[in-house]
C-alpha positions in Angstrom: 0.0 0.0 0.0 3.1 2.3 0.1 2.6 2.9 -3.7 -0.9 4.2 -3.2 0.2 6.4 -0.3 3.1 7.7 -2.5 0.7 8.4 -5.4 -1.6 10.4 -3.1 1.4 12.4 -1.8 2.6 13.2 -5.3 -0.9 14.2 -6.4 -1.3 16.6 -3.4 2.2 18.1 -4.0 1.5 18.6 -7.7 -1.9 20.3 -6.9 -0.2 22.6 -4.4 2.6 23.5 -6.8 0.0 24.1 -9.6 -2.0 26.4 -7.4 1.1 28.3 -6.3 2.2 28.7 -10.0 -1.3 30.0 -10.9 -1.1 32.6 -8.1 2.4 33.6 -9.2 1.3 34.0 -12.8 -1.7 36.1 -11.7 0.4 38.4 -9.6 2.9 38.7 -12.5 0.2 39.8 -14.9 -1.2 42.2 -12.3 2.2 43.9 -11.9 2.4 44.2 -15.7 
């Protein structure tokens, strides 16, 4: 079951990084 736990961890990490990248891009566009 370690593989399943690892897959969940990777998915959560990816979603967090994706949300942070979206916020960064938005702030970058706002600053012009």
